[in-house]
C-alpha positions in Angstrom: -16.8 12.1 -26.1 -15.2 10.4 -23.0 -16.2 11.3 -19.5 -13.9 13.0 -17.1 -13.9 11.6 -13.6 -12.5 13.4 -10.7 -8.9 12.3 -9.5 -9.1 10.1 -6.5 -6.7 9.3 -3.9 -4.9 6.0 -3.8 -7.0 3.0 -2.4 -4.0 1.0 -1.2 -3.8 2.8 2.2 -7.5 2.2 2.9 -7.1 -1.4 2.2 -4.2 -1.7 4.3 -5.8 -0.1 7.2 -9.1 -2.2 6.8 -7.2 -5.4 6.7 -5.0 -4.7 9.7 -8.2 -3.8 11.6 -9.7 -7.1 10.4 -6.6 -9.1 11.4 -6.5 -7.5 14.9 -10.4 -7.9 15.4 -9.7 -11.7 15.0 -6.9 -11.8 17.4 -4.3 -12.4 14.9 -0.9 -10.9 14.1 -0.7 -8.6 11.2 2.5 -8.8 9.0 3.3 -6.8 5.9 5.5 -7.8 3.1 7.8 -5.0 1.8 9.8 -4.3 -1.2 12.9 -3.0 0.6 14.6 -2.0 -2.6 12.3 1.1 -3.3 13.2 4.6 -2.1 12.3 5.7 1.3 12.3 2.3 2.9 14.0 2.3 6.0 14.6 -1.0 7.7 17.7 -2.8 9.1 19.6 -4.3 6.2 20.0 -7.6 8.2 16.2 -8.1 8.1 16.1 -8.0 4.1 16.2 -11.2 2.1 16.0 -11.2 -1.6 15.0 -7.6 -1.5 12.0 -8.0 0.7 11.3 -8.0 4.4 8.3 -9.3 6.3 7.4 -6.9 9.3 5.3 -7.7 12.2 3.1 -4.6 12.9 1.1 -5.8 15.9 0.6 -3.1 18.5 2.5 -5.4 21.1 5.4 -5.9 18.8 6.0 -2.2 17.7 6.2 1.3 19.4 4.3 4.4 17.8 2.7 2.6 15.1 1.4 5.3 12.7 -0.4 4.3 9.3 -1.5 6.9 7.0 -2.0 7.6 3.1 1.8 8.0 2.8 2.9 4.9 4.4 3.6 3.0 7.8 6.2 4.2 10.6 7.1 2.6 13.9 9.9 1.6 16.1 10.6 -2.0 16.6 13.5 -4.2 17.9 15.6 -6.1 15.5 18.2 -8.5 17.2 17.5 -6.5 20.6 18.3 -3.3 19.0 15.6 -0.6 18.7 15.3 0.7 15.2 13.0 3.4 13.5 11.2 1.8 10.5 9.7 3.9 7.6 7.9 2.2 4.8 6.1 4.1 2.0 2.9 2.9 0.9 4.1 2.1 -2.6 6.6 -0.4 -0.9 3.9 -2.4 0.8 3.2 -5.4 -1.4 0.9 -7.6 1.0 -0.7 -7.7 4.3 -1.6 -10.9 6.2 -2.3 -12.8 9.3 0.7 -14.6 10.6 -1.3 -17.5 12.1 -3.3 -18.4 9.0 -1.8 -16.6 6.0 -5.1 -15.0 5.2 -4.8 -11.6 3.8 -4.1 -10.0 0.4 -1.5 -8.6 -1.9 -2.3 -4.9 -2.3 -3.3 -4.1 -5.9 -1.4 -1.5 -7.9 -3.0 1.8 -7.8 -5.7 2.6 -10.6 -4.4 4.9 -13.1 -5.4 8.4 -12.3 -4.8 7.7 -8.4 -2.1 8.8 -6.4 -0.6 9.0 -2.9 0.4 12.6 -3.7 -2.1 15.6 -3.5 -3.3 16.8 -6.9 -1.2 19.4 -8.6 -3.8 22.0 -9.6 -1.2 23.6 -12.0 -0.5 20.4 -13.9 -1.9 19.9 -17.3 -4.7 17.4 -17.9 -3.6 14.0 -19.1 -3.0 13.8 -22.8 -5.6 12.1 -24.8 -4.4 9.7 -27.5 -5.3 10.8 -30.9 -5.2 7.3 -32.6 -7.4 5.6 -30.2 -11.1 5.5 -30.9 -13.3 7.3 -28.5 -14.9 5.3 -25.6 -18.4 6.6 -25.8 -20.9 4.5 -24.1 -18.4 2.4 -22.4 -18.6 2.4 -18.6 -16.1 1.1 -16.0 -16.8 -2.4 -15.0 -15.5 -5.0 -12.5 -14.8 -8.6 -13.6 -15.0 -11.6 -11.0 -11.7 -13.4 -11.2 -11.7 -16.9 -9.8 
């Protein structure tokens, strides 16, 4: 018999906010790498290269920076023109300090997590009939070097 775990929200926005705070605390400039091809991304087309865009999200570079579980939004100047920017959380690929390159690629969501609120009317996920039950197996982390 497999254990049922409660559905958790996505861990990506929490990692993003923590890393931005860490970069700011070290007096460095936070940048995010964005997949500009995903739905909901609003950035000037002139800033996109190879389907991606790097955005400076330092408080001194943007106006009205807002980071929540759904994404990042702010107003910034591109070529001297003010432009509203919207980036859904799923489109953020990495966050790093411009000066050192230190940061991390944001991992994909763990299955069973989502940035959307749970749908109480949704049926539970289907269980595969051909798979052996995972009785006695516990989730674990592996150190990757």
